[in-house]
N, C-alpha and C positions, 0 to 999 in steps of 0.2 A: 323252402321255406313251410308249404303245404307238407312235403315231406317231415322235415322235423317237427310239426304239431302233430303229424298222425303218431311217428313215433314216440312222441313224449304223451301225448294224452290218451291212444288208441293202439298199447306194443304189441299185444296179442293180434291185432288186424293188420298190422304194417306188411304184411309178407304179399296179403290181398288186394291192398288198394295200393300201395306205390308197385305198380308194374312198368315193366319198359313199353311195353303196347299200349299203357291207359298216359302214359308221357306222352309217348310217341303221338295219340290221336288228341293229346290235349294241346303239343305243339302245332300241329296239324291246324287244327281250329283256330288259335291265336294267328296265324300265320294267315291262315283264309279273312277274319276278321281284320287284321292290318290293311290286307289286300284293298278288300270292300269298302274300308272306310278310308285310307288312302287314295286310292285311286280317282277321285274325282277331282283331286287337285293338278292332277294332268290336263283337265281339259278347262279348269276353271282358271288359270293363270297362265300368261302371256309376255311375251317380252312389251315391253310399255318403254315410250321416248320419256325418259326425266328431262325436266324444264331445263333448257341450255342455259349454262351462266354467261351473260355477257361479257365474261374476261374468258371463256375457250370456247374457242370455232369450231367443237363440234358438237356432234349427235351423243349421248349415252341412253344406252336400251339397259333399263333392268327386268330381272322377273319379275312380275307385280301380278295381283289380282285384277282379272277383266272386270273393269265398272260396273256392267249388269249382272255376273254373278258373286257380287260383293259381300249381299246377303246371306246367302249359300254358305259362302267361307266364313263368317262369321259365326255360322252354326256350326259347319264344319270344324271350329274352331273350338269351338265350347266340347264336343263330342271326343275333339282330340282331348282336352285339359282331363277332362273326367276317365276318360282310358288307360292316361297313361302316366297321370299324376293323382289324382283322388281317391281311385277306388283301389290303383297298390296300393299309396298311403294305407286308407284305412284299413285294407286287408294285413297289409304287414304293423299297425299297430293291434288290428285286434288279437290276431293270431301270436305276436309274442309276449301280449298281456295274459292270454290264456295258457302260454307255455312256463309265463314266468311265474303264476297262478300255482300250476300245476307243480313245479319243483319245490315252488314254498310252503305248500299242501304239504311232499311227501316228505319234504324234511323236519319238517314239524310232525309228522307221524314216526317221524326212524327215530327223534329228538327225544320222544317221548317214550317208544319202547329201550331205550338206551338208559332212560331216567329211572324206569319200572324197574329193568332189568336188576340196576343196580340197587336198587333199593328192596327188593326181592333177595340178593345173596346176602 
């Protein structure tokens, strides 16, 4: 997505901006951010006993949030929503809109050049 944005809007800067080392650094940073953001779930959730159904004579365990950490879990849920849905969605819409505008402008310039060329000949 970002590489396409740079290639369309800044074609001469693409070889400098879009490098393998920069891509590796970004992926490493995103991986570290993901590990830091989601590792607390390992500590704030645990097997919880489900309320037994009277017709079933066995105890059921489910993985759920530990009650004293519920507020932290809600905050982490909001952070997760922003990092994995809201921010990427906004970035995709913004960058694709910018790409579309640039392509539309270039097509209009090309049409005008072709039209003026036909008038001059």
